[in-house]
KELO-665079 format. One record per residue: x, y, z of N, C-alpha, C in turn; residue in three letters; chain; residue number from 1. Coordinates in steps of 0.001 Angstrom, whole numbers. Example, Ala and Ser with C-alpha at 12.3 -4.5 7.8 and 13.67 -1.06 7.14 Angstrom:
n_xx,n_yy,n_zz,ca_xx,ca_yy,ca_zz,c_xx,c_yy,c_zz,residu,chaine,num
13190,-5690,7800,12300,-4500,7800,13200,-3300,7800,ALA,A,1
12850,-2250,7080,13670,-1060,7140,12900,30,7870,SER,A,2
***
This chain:
n_xx,n_yy,n_zz,ca_xx,ca_yy,ca_zz,c_xx,c_yy,c_zz,residu,chaine,num
-121248,-47824,-8103,-122065,-48367,-9153,-122720,-47302,-10219,MET,A,1
-121999,-47343,-11574,-122345,-46366,-12388,-124109,-46682,-12651,THR,A,2
-124233,-45249,-12641,-125874,-44925,-13735,-125352,-43998,-14582,THR,A,3
-126607,-45128,-16105,-126588,-44676,-17287,-127931,-43835,-17336,ILE,A,4
-128138,-42881,-17782,-129521,-42018,-18095,-129707,-41552,-19668,THR,A,5
-130725,-42382,-19985,-131102,-42261,-21318,-131989,-41102,-21765,ALA,A,6
-131170,-40329,-21984,-132416,-39279,-22689,-132841,-39030,-24475,THR,A,7
-133543,-38680,-24258,-134024,-38803,-25880,-133468,-37712,-26686,ALA,A,8
-132719,-38039,-27853,-131896,-36981,-28500,-132538,-35993,-29582,HIS,A,9
-132668,-34874,-29499,-133661,-34314,-30098,-133189,-33577,-30806,THR,A,10
-131537,-33342,-31054,-130981,-33040,-31812,-130493,-31462,-31604,GLY,A,11
-129333,-30554,-32293,-129342,-29313,-31872,-129813,-28000,-32764,THR,A,12
-130810,-28783,-33746,-131126,-27669,-34774,-132389,-27587,-33843,LYS,A,13
-132900,-27484,-33696,-134186,-27442,-32916,-134140,-26642,-31533,ASP,A,14
-132354,-26434,-31028,-132505,-25885,-29510,-133179,-24774,-29745,ALA,A,15
-132658,-23808,-30654,-133124,-22184,-30567,-134262,-22849,-30354,PHE,A,16
-135607,-23051,-31256,-137003,-22707,-31090,-137342,-23430,-29585,LEU,A,17
-136647,-24459,-29080,-137287,-25073,-27176,-136907,-23793,-26965,ARG,A,18
-135854,-22976,-27255,-135327,-22235,-25956,-136708,-21099,-25884,PHE,A,19
-136729,-20865,-27154,-137742,-19645,-27398,-139052,-20007,-26836,ALA,A,20
-139583,-21510,-27303,-140923,-21499,-26497,-141185,-21761,-25041,MET,A,21
-140374,-22287,-24396,-139602,-21739,-22673,-139704,-20833,-22232,ARG,A,22
-138948,-20058,-23198,-138547,-18703,-22743,-140243,-18221,-22688,LEU,A,23
-140689,-18076,-23465,-142255,-17629,-23603,-143166,-18410,-22387,ASP,A,24
-143328,-19309,-22206,-144034,-20695,-21444,-143492,-19771,-20259,ALA,A,25
-142373,-19656,-19822,-141972,-19528,-18519,-142444,-17544,-18146,VAL,A,26
-141900,-16961,-19097,-142515,-15795,-18971,-144070,-15326,-18537,LEU,A,27
-144877,-15869,-19549,-145930,-15877,-19608,-146462,-16546,-17899,THR,A,28
-146370,-17565,-18195,-147006,-18076,-16663,-146496,-16874,-15686,GLY,A,29
-145240,-17010,-15548,-145010,-15686,-14349,-145934,-14444,-14157,VAL,A,30
-145942,-13944,-15578,-147207,-12992,-15636,-148210,-12936,-15028,ILE,A,31
-148870,-14215,-15770,-149724,-14849,-15253,-150427,-14733,-13722,GLY,A,32
-149407,-15564,-12878,-149047,-15751,-11189,-149437,-14508,-10764,ILE,A,33
-148414,-13474,-11470,-148630,-11976,-11089,-149877,-11268,-10778,ALA,A,34
-150513,-11302,-12205,-151912,-11112,-12807,-152876,-11585,-11430,GLY,A,35
-152723,-13190,-11133,-153664,-13498,-10350,-153142,-12760,-8684,LEU,A,36
-152199,-12812,-8469,-152108,-11681,-7050,-152857,-10665,-7363,ALA,A,37
-152487,-9766,-8278,-152719,-8263,-8400,-153754,-8040,-9073,LEU,A,38
-154547,-8645,-9284,-155692,-8467,-10600,-156358,-7228,-10001,ALA,A,39
-157430,-7039,-9030,-157621,-5898,-8733,-157205,-4416,-8843,PRO,A,40
-156162,-4376,-8327,-155031,-3425,-8521,-154561,-3408,-10139,ARG,A,41
-154363,-3879,-10945,-154757,-4106,-11878,-155693,-3448,-12861,ILE,A,42
-156720,-3588,-12738,-157894,-3392,-12814,-157932,-1971,-12873,ALA,A,43
-157605,-1585,-11615,-157802,-679,-11290,-157156,691,-11978,GLU,A,44
-155558,45,-12115,-154464,731,-12952,-155043,900,-14533,LEU,A,45
-155573,-66,-15116,-155963,-500,-16328,-157144,92,-16997,SER,A,46
-158298,317,-16182,-159485,973,-16706,-160266,-351,-16945,GLY,A,47
-159980,-1586,-16923,-160826,-3323,-16958,-161754,-3774,-15508,THR,A,48
-162012,-4384,-15463,-162080,-5091,-14147,-161513,-6041,-13542,THR,A,49
-162070,-6417,-12655,-160890,-7801,-11840,-161295,-8886,-12498,PRO,A,50
-162380,-9329,-12844,-162663,-10610,-13539,-162578,-10689,-14211,THR,A,51
-161983,-9769,-15433,-161104,-9731,-16883,-159723,-10067,-16279,THR,A,52
-159309,-8958,-15347,-158039,-9582,-14886,-157552,-10593,-14522,GLU,A,53
-158641,-11199,-13747,-158212,-12707,-13415,-158544,-14080,-14817,TYR,A,54
-159319,-13624,-15353,-159690,-14793,-16275,-157977,-14313,-17249,ALA,A,55
-157702,-13533,-17639,-156511,-13309,-18466,-155931,-13703,-17966,LEU,A,56
-155682,-13672,-16701,-154299,-14276,-15717,-154043,-15340,-15752,SER,A,57
-155435,-16231,-16309,-155387,-17841,-15764,-155314,-18346,-16742,ALA,A,58
-155788,-17226,-18249,-155080,-17847,-19268,-154066,-17913,-19748,PHE,A,59
-152986,-16651,-18948,-151662,-16521,-19285,-150977,-17670,-18753,PHE,A,60
-151348,-18416,-17213,-150933,-19527,-16946,-151489,-20500,-17387,VAL,A,61
-152551,-20688,-17861,-152349,-22165,-18541,-151768,-22193,-20344,ALA,A,62
-151891,-21400,-20725,-151011,-21043,-21885,-149846,-21445,-21902,TYR,A,63
-149115,-20651,-20853,-147610,-21016,-20416,-147163,-22448,-20170,GLY,A,64
-148130,-22925,-19450,-147941,-24707,-18736,-148121,-25267,-20058,ILE,A,65
-148873,-25033,-21619,-149462,-25773,-22031,-148119,-25769,-23468,ALA,A,66
-147652,-24380,-23124,-146383,-24260,-24498,-145199,-24857,-23699,VAL,A,67
-144814,-24501,-22754,-143704,-25197,-21822,-144216,-27021,-22543,TYR,A,68
-145331,-27616,-22017,-145229,-28992,-22260,-145150,-28846,-24060,ALA,A,69
-145508,-28387,-24727,-145133,-28645,-25941,-143877,-28539,-27000,LEU,A,70
-143013,-27824,-25783,-141484,-27544,-26155,-141284,-29043,-25443,SER,A,71
-141624,-29318,-24764,-140835,-30669,-24585,-140923,-32382,-25420,ARG,A,72
-142147,-31826,-26517,-142150,-32959,-27315,-141082,-33195,-28502,LEU,A,73
-140662,-34582,-28624,-139770,-35067,-29287,-139445,-33924,-30930,ALA,A,74
-140974,-33601,-31236,-140550,-33070,-32435,-141550,-31643,-32369,HIS,A,75
-140817,-30627,-32762,-141763,-29263,-32013,-141616,-28437,-33552,VAL,A,76
-141402,-28973,-34739,-141502,-28148,-35760,-143408,-27793,-35651,ARG,A,77
-144305,-28722,-35637,-145549,-28354,-35845,-146170,-27143,-34301,THR,A,78
-145797,-27776,-33265,-145766,-27053,-32354,-144989,-25606,-32205,PRO,A,79
-144423,-25491,-32562,-143892,-24171,-32932,-144501,-23439,-33752,GLY,A,80
-145226,-24067,-35169,-145739,-23458,-35853,-147373,-22984,-35003,ARG,A,81
-148111,-23653,-34346,-149261,-23511,-33370,-149065,-21814,-32319,LEU,A,82
-147804,-22454,-31932,-147525,-21086,-30781,-147270,-19793,-31510,VAL,A,83
-146377,-19892,-32767,-146002,-18667,-33507,-147451,-18364,-33773,VAL,A,84
-148296,-18450,-34668,-149506,-18512,-35196,-150497,-17601,-33469,ALA,A,85
-150243,-18175,-32865,-151219,-18032,-31005,-150508,-16892,-30945,GLY,A,86
-149188,-16237,-31067,-148842,-15534,-30468,-148719,-13902,-31265,ASN,A,87
-148792,-14771,-32732,-149447,-13205,-33718,-151070,-12719,-33388,VAL,A,88
-151665,-13865,-33102,-153197,-13311,-32933,-153553,-12626,-31961,VAL,A,89
-152370,-13146,-30841,-152716,-12350,-29516,-152807,-11136,-29838,PHE,A,90
-151620,-10860,-30895,-150787,-9161,-30984,-152137,-8422,-31853,THR,A,91
-152604,-8866,-33098,-153589,-8622,-33829,-154476,-8636,-32360,VAL,A,92
-154916,-9369,-31684,-155634,-8912,-30986,-155996,-7911,-29446,ALA,A,93
-154465,-7642,-29266,-154284,-6740,-28242,-154458,-5422,-29247,ALA,A,94
-153613,-5013,-30594,-154138,-3903,-30990,-155892,-3346,-31677,VAL,A,95
-156538,-4417,-31772,-157579,-4536,-31799,-158327,-4006,-31001,ALA,A,96
-158267,-4711,-29516,-158660,-4696,-28458,-158775,-2683,-28058,VAL,A,97
-157683,-1952,-28557,-157337,-921,-28498,-158204,166,-29039,VAL,A,98
-157748,-53,-30456,-158534,309,-31710,-159946,826,-31293,LEU,A,99
-160600,-751,-31168,-162379,-901,-31027,-162727,-513,-29659,ALA,A,100
-161690,-10,-28799,-162424,646,-27543,-163080,-391,-26706,GLY,A,101
-163222,-1874,-26623,-163650,-2445,-26307,-163958,-2692,-25003,VAL,A,102
-162991,-1983,-24014,-162949,-1591,-22546,-162194,-397,-22703,TRP,A,103
-163038,579,-21652,-162657,1550,-21446,-161534,2022,-20765,PRO,A,104
-160433,1321,-21791,-159075,1358,-21272,-158438,2858,-20392,LEU,A,105
-157733,3001,-19655,-156827,4313,-19120,-155487,4211,-20004,THR,A,106
-154644,5617,-19663,-153836,5800,-20423,-152523,3966,-20299,THR,A,107
-152641,4289,-18990,-152018,2228,-18784,-152338,1481,-19205,MET,A,108
-153602,1552,-19369,-154137,209,-19666,-154377,-115,-21025,GLY,A,109
-154074,1021,-21927,-153370,1357,-23371,-152107,406,-23305,VAL,A,110
-150969,1335,-22416,-149573,944,-22417,-149788,-727,-22075,VAL,A,111
-150443,-853,-21620,-150138,-2461,-20926,-150498,-3409,-22237,LEU,A,112
-151839,-3032,-22245,-152516,-3785,-23311,-151448,-4070,-24811,THR,A,113
-151121,-2461,-25058,-150395,-2483,-26433,-148807,-3187,-25886,LEU,A,114
-148051,-3019,-24836,-146569,-3829,-24403,-146901,-5054,-24800,GLY,A,115
-148154,-5538,-24277,-148708,-7247,-24494,-148386,-7737,-25721,SER,A,116
-148834,-6760,-26618,-148760,-7322,-28122,-147371,-7055,-28197,GLY,A,117
-146955,-6098,-28217,-145320,-5992,-28223,-144300,-7240,-28125,VAL,A,118
-144858,-7846,-26533,-144221,-9281,-25886,-144205,-10156,-27356,TYR,A,119
-145927,-10276,-27444,-146064,-11583,-28163,-145834,-11759,-29420,THR,A,120
-145333,-10503,-30211,-144696,-9834,-31516,-143356,-10466,-31373,LEU,A,121
-142780,-10327,-30028,-141347,-10628,-30231,-141085,-12178,-30062,VAL,A,122
-141955,-12507,-28948,-142029,-13897,-28904,-142208,-14742,-29938,MET,A,123
-142996,-14188,-31018,-143419,-15001,-32106,-142284,-15060,-33156,ALA,A,124
-141692,-13937,-33347,-140186,-13524,-33792,-139173,-14438,-33609,ASP,A,125
-138953,-14576,-32070,-137823,-15750,-31790,-138040,-17255,-32262,LEU,A,126
-139450,-17056,-31693,-139712,-19120,-32553,-139876,-18666,-33834,GLN,A,127
-140099,-18144,-34654,-140475,-17892,-35940,-138227,-18323,-36429,TYR,A,128
-137729,-17649,-35332,-136333,-17880,-36402,-135920,-19396,-35909,LEU,A,129
-136288,-19843,-34876,-136258,-21309,-34265,-137116,-22029,-35747,GLY,A,130
-137414,-21486,-36007,-138666,-22759,-37016,-137881,-22473,-38477,LEU,A,131
-137180,-21213,-38830,-135875,-21045,-39944,-135067,-21978,-39712,ARG,A,132
-134522,-21998,-38556,-133099,-23019,-38135,-133484,-24597,-38388,ARG,A,133
-134691,-24834,-38559,-135173,-26476,-39057,-135164,-26485,-40287,LEU,A,134
-134772,-25848,-40903,-134761,-26304,-42002,-133667,-26441,-42851,ARG,A,135
***
């Protein structure tokens, strides 16, 4: 007997945006899980506290789950815009944390914080390109 599975047709125009959102979700989630496992060591290297690292890592896991769920919606234009905006805000916040001296970051802490800002800016750019393809 043959089984036919019906899936929602989302179109090919939004494929790149969905890919970029899912890439961001998976990478951020994996980084969050690693951060939860290594929080005390990361805190020691970066100059933050383990509590800060646990909180940021938990946020990354939750963000990854949320973005992945948003990427599965039938229409991703508005969620895509929100994710781009969130990534840009995180980039600005990462730079502001370093410049304002919110935490007594070590050199490694500055590198990790600015590196996370670069990562989110790259993800925002990929997602923005996906939004442009929707037009």
